[in-house]
C-alpha positions in Angstrom: -102.1 97.0 42.9 -103.7 93.7 43.8 -104.0 94.7 47.5 -105.6 98.0 46.6 -108.0 96.2 44.2 -109.2 93.9 47.0 -109.6 96.7 49.5 -111.0 99.4 47.4 -113.0 97.5 44.8 -114.2 94.3 46.5 -114.3 95.6 50.1 -117.1 98.1 49.8 -119.3 95.6 47.9 -118.6 92.4 49.8 -116.4 92.8 52.9 -116.6 89.0 53.7 -115.3 88.1 50.3 -112.6 90.8 50.5 -111.6 89.5 53.9 -111.1 86.0 52.4 -109.1 87.4 49.5 -106.9 89.5 51.7 -106.3 86.5 54.0 -105.2 84.5 51.0 -103.0 87.4 50.0 -101.3 87.4 53.4 -100.7 83.7 53.1 -98.4 84.4 50.2 -95.8 86.1 52.5 -93.7 83.0 53.2 -93.2 82.1 49.6 -92.7 85.7 48.4 -90.0 86.4 51.0 -88.2 83.1 50.0 -88.1 84.2 46.4 -87.0 87.8 46.6 -84.4 90.1 48.2 -86.3 92.6 50.3 -83.3 94.6 51.5 -85.3 97.8 50.9 -88.2 96.6 53.0 -90.7 97.4 50.2 -92.2 93.9 50.1 -92.5 93.8 53.9 -94.3 97.1 53.9 -96.9 95.8 51.6 -97.6 92.8 53.9 -97.8 95.1 56.9 -100.4 97.2 55.1 -102.3 93.9 54.3 -102.4 93.2 58.1 -104.0 96.6 58.7 -106.5 95.9 55.8 -107.3 92.5 57.2 -108.2 94.0 60.7 -110.3 96.7 59.1 -112.2 94.2 56.9 -112.7 91.9 59.8 -114.6 94.6 61.7 -117.2 95.0 59.0 -117.4 91.4 57.7 -119.7 89.0 59.5 -117.1 86.6 60.8 -117.7 83.7 63.2 -115.2 84.1 66.2 -114.5 80.4 66.4 -113.9 80.1 62.6 -111.6 83.1 62.8 -109.7 81.5 65.7 -109.2 78.3 63.6 -107.9 80.3 60.7 -105.4 82.1 63.0 -104.3 78.8 64.5 -103.6 77.2 61.2 -101.7 80.2 60.0 -99.7 80.5 63.1 -98.3 77.0 62.9 -96.8 77.9 59.5 -95.8 81.5 60.1 -92.1 82.0 59.4 -92.1 85.8 59.5 -94.3 86.8 62.5 -97.2 88.4 60.7 -100.0 86.6 62.3 -99.3 87.0 66.0 -99.5 90.8 65.7 -102.9 90.5 64.2 -104.4 89.0 67.4 -104.6 92.3 69.3 -106.2 94.0 66.3 -108.7 91.1 65.8 -109.5 90.8 69.5 -112.8 92.7 69.2 -114.0 90.3 66.5 -112.7 87.2 68.3 -114.2 88.2 71.6 -113.6 86.2 74.8 -114.9 83.0 73.2 -112.6 83.3 70.1 -109.6 84.1 72.2 -110.1 81.2 74.6 -110.7 78.9 71.6 -107.4 80.1 70.0 -105.5 79.8 73.2 -106.8 76.2 73.8 -105.8 75.3 70.2 -102.3 76.6 70.7 -101.7 74.8 73.9 -103.1 71.6 72.5 -101.0 71.8 69.3 -98.3 69.2 68.9 -95.5 71.8 68.8 -92.7 72.7 71.1 -93.7 76.3 72.0 -90.1 77.1 72.9 -89.1 76.5 69.3 -92.2 78.1 67.6 -91.8 81.8 67.8 -95.2 82.6 66.3 -97.2 80.4 68.7 -95.3 81.7 71.7 -95.8 85.3 70.6 -99.5 84.6 70.0 -99.9 83.5 73.6 -98.1 86.7 74.7 -100.6 88.7 72.7 -103.5 86.9 74.3 -102.0 87.4 77.8 -101.7 91.1 77.2 -105.3 91.4 75.8 -106.5 89.7 79.0 -104.2 91.7 81.2 -102.6 88.5 82.6 -99.0 89.4 83.4 -98.4 85.9 84.8 -99.5 84.3 81.5 -97.1 86.5 79.7 -94.2 85.7 82.0 -95.0 82.0 81.7 -94.0 82.2 78.0 -90.5 83.4 78.9 -87.7 80.9 79.7 -85.5 81.3 82.7 -82.7 82.3 80.4 -84.9 84.8 78.5 -86.0 86.5 81.8 -82.3 87.4 82.4 -82.1 89.3 79.1 -82.5 93.1 79.7 -85.2 93.5 77.0 -87.3 90.7 78.3 -86.8 91.7 81.9 -88.1 95.2 81.0 -91.2 93.8 79.3 -92.0 91.7 82.3 -91.3 94.4 84.8 -93.4 96.9 82.9 -96.4 94.6 83.0 -96.0 93.9 86.7 -95.6 97.6 87.4 -98.9 98.2 85.6 -100.5 95.6 88.0 -99.1 97.4 91.0 -96.9 94.5 91.9 -93.9 96.6 92.8 -91.8 94.0 94.6 -92.2 91.5 91.7 -91.4 94.3 89.2 -88.2 95.2 91.1 -87.2 91.5 91.1 -87.9 91.2 87.4 -86.0 94.3 86.3 -83.0 93.2 88.3 -83.0 89.6 86.9 -80.2 90.2 84.4 -76.8 89.6 85.9 -75.1 92.9 86.3 -71.7 91.6 85.0 -73.3 90.0 82.0 -75.8 92.6 80.9 -73.6 93.7 78.0 -75.4 96.3 75.8 -78.2 97.8 77.9 -81.3 98.9 75.9 -83.0 102.1 76.8 -86.2 100.3 77.6 -84.5 98.4 80.4 -83.1 101.6 81.9 -86.3 103.6 81.6 -88.4 100.7 83.1 -85.9 100.4 86.0 -86.2 104.1 86.7 -90.0 103.9 86.6 -90.0 101.0 89.1 -87.7 103.0 91.4 -90.0 106.0 91.2 -93.0 103.9 92.0 -91.2 102.5 95.0 -90.5 106.0 96.3 -86.8 105.9 95.5 -86.9 109.3 93.9 -83.3 110.4 94.4 -81.9 107.0 93.4 -84.0 107.1 90.3 -82.6 110.6 89.5 -79.1 109.4 90.0 -79.7 106.5 87.6 -81.1 109.0 85.0 -77.8 110.9 85.1 -75.8 107.7 85.1 -77.6 106.4 82.0 -77.3 109.7 80.2 -73.6 109.9 81.1 -73.0 106.4 79.7 -75.0 106.8 76.4 -75.9 110.5 75.9 -79.5 109.4 75.5 -81.5 112.7 75.3 -84.6 111.1 76.9 -82.7 110.4 80.1 -81.3 113.9 80.1 -84.8 115.4 79.6 -86.2 113.3 82.5 -83.3 114.3 84.7 -83.6 118.0 83.9 -87.4 117.8 84.3 -87.2 116.9 87.9 -85.1 119.9 88.9 -86.5 123.0 90.6 -86.9 126.2 88.5 -83.7 128.1 87.6 -81.5 125.1 88.4 -82.0 123.4 85.1 -79.8 125.9 83.2 -76.8 125.2 85.3 -77.5 121.5 85.1 -77.9 121.6 81.3 -74.5 123.3 81.1 -73.0 120.4 83.1 -74.6 117.9 80.7 -73.2 119.7 77.7 -69.8 119.8 79.2 -70.0 116.0 79.7 -71.0 115.6 76.1 -67.9 117.5 75.0 -65.7 115.0 76.7 -67.7 111.9 75.8 -65.6 109.1 74.5 -67.3 108.6 71.2 -66.9 111.7 69.0 -69.6 110.7 66.5 -72.1 109.9 69.3 -71.4 113.3 71.0 -71.8 115.2 67.7 -75.1 113.5 67.0 -76.4 114.3 70.5 -75.3 118.0 70.4 -76.7 118.6 66.9 -80.1 117.1 67.8 -80.4 118.5 71.4 -79.8 121.1 69.9 -76.6 122.7 71.2 -75.1 124.2 68.1 -72.4 126.3 70.0 -71.2 123.2 71.8 -71.2 121.1 68.7 -69.0 123.7 67.0 -66.7 123.6 70.0 -66.6 119.8 69.9 -65.6 119.8 66.2 -62.7 122.3 66.7 -61.2 120.8 69.8 -61.5 117.2 68.6 -61.1 117.6 64.8 -58.7 114.7 64.6 -61.6 112.4 65.6 -63.9 113.3 62.8 -64.9 110.2 60.9 -66.0 111.0 57.4 -67.6 107.6 57.0 -70.7 109.0 58.7 -71.8 111.1 55.9 -75.4 110.9 57.0 -74.5 112.9 60.1 -71.6 115.0 58.9 -73.3 116.3 55.8 -76.4 117.8 57.5 -74.4 118.9 60.5 -71.9 120.9 58.3 -74.8 122.5 56.4 -76.5 123.5 59.7 -73.2 125.0 61.0 -72.4 127.1 57.9 -74.0 130.4 58.9 -72.7 130.8 62.4 -69.7 128.5 62.5 -68.0 128.3 59.1 -64.8 126.9 60.5 -66.6 123.9 62.2 -68.6 123.4 59.0 -65.4 123.4 57.0 -63.7 120.8 59.2 -66.7 118.4 58.8 -66.6 118.9 55.0 -62.9 118.2 55.0 -63.6 115.1 57.0 -65.9 113.9 54.3 -63.4 114.8 51.6 -60.5 113.1 53.3 -62.4 109.9 53.9 -63.6 109.6 50.3 -60.1 110.1 48.9 -58.1 108.2 51.4 -60.3 105.2 51.0 -60.8 105.5 47.2 -64.5 105.8 47.5 -65.0 106.7 43.9 -68.8 107.0 44.2 -68.3 109.7 46.7 -65.9 111.8 44.6 -68.7 113.8 43.1 -69.9 114.8 46.6 -66.3 115.4 47.8 -65.7 117.8 44.9 -68.9 119.7 45.9 -67.8 119.8 49.5 -64.5 121.3 48.4 -66.2 124.0 46.5 -68.3 124.7 49.6 -65.1 124.9 51.7 -63.7 127.5 49.2 -66.9 129.6 49.7 -66.7 129.3 53.4 -63.1 130.3 53.6 -63.9 133.9 52.7 -65.9 134.1 55.9 -63.3 132.6 58.2 -61.2 135.3 59.8 -58.9 132.9 61.7 -58.3 129.2 60.8 -56.6 128.9 64.2 -54.4 125.8 64.2 -55.9 124.4 61.0 -54.7 124.8 57.5 -56.1 127.6 55.4 -58.1 126.6 52.4 -55.2 127.2 50.1 -52.9 125.1 52.3 -55.5 122.3 52.5 -56.0 122.4 48.7 -52.3 122.2 48.1 -52.1 119.1 50.4 -54.9 117.5 48.4 -53.1 118.1 45.1 -49.9 116.6 46.5 -51.5 113.6 48.0 -54.4 112.8 45.6 -53.6 114.8 42.5 -53.4 111.6 40.4 -57.0 110.7 41.2 -58.3 112.2 38.0 -61.9 111.0 38.6 -61.9 113.5 41.5 -62.1 116.8 39.8 -62.1 118.9 43.0 -58.3 118.7 43.6 -57.8 120.8 40.5 -59.9 123.8 41.8 
């Protein structure tokens, strides 16, 4: 309410005063975060909106670039949550070249160890990007940081934009292959982009498949399929779906197939690997079972059973209400299943529930 009052009431009448007020509002961030539990992210969302408001107000208020740079410098030195560095790109038109240079000079002259001050280091990165200075951005990264896949991708992407292909290739390969650990998509995608720019088309395509095969990332698969001649993509997509069916992680495979979408293959995955269904992932299994009900009632039933079994076997009392609902849904679906194949019929499954969990009176479903 206070933010809205500043923006909607003061802003149209006196944008300079509104800017000063919203700046003071943003300065509350450190203290507010220290005094509350923001696990929902609601407080952070307010301060993110304040940053957008501040940029908008700065564009209409008559601000002196050097004074604005001084305000930013003072705020950056005490910024514990990284709000101010991200403002720099938005405020760049107001700061202009003079303000940016003044801010950069103030940061480099500050009596702080930039390696320990995230906000100041990030501010210099922002300025480097505004000025299109890849080397200035790279200078802010330690030798150890440059070997991290995420940082290596950021560096290589900037060098690629400058047309420095050799440097970009060296940067993207800086992480030690044996120590890369979890590889972010950004690193993979940037490495592919560098390879393509260097004319390594087939090698880049091979890497697309390798990355897809390792993670089932749909963006890699789309890129791989997109480079195929007409009429070859259908056969190639079939190969990709077959790989997903045998992917090591069942939950990852189900998520991929449901979102591709490949509903037929998702149903097949569920029936051939039913023992791997993890009912803990209700956020995936619930919507997936609903989506499969019309055309694949058996697969939908198996997912619902997975949710029921997890709740009861782990005594997740808060889920019992949902488990009872899933059991009723299974009863309705049973009438549409001609062949339960190797799985228990609904009656046999219900009998097993009563025998194993019949004493759990708070779960009303077992009595159905």
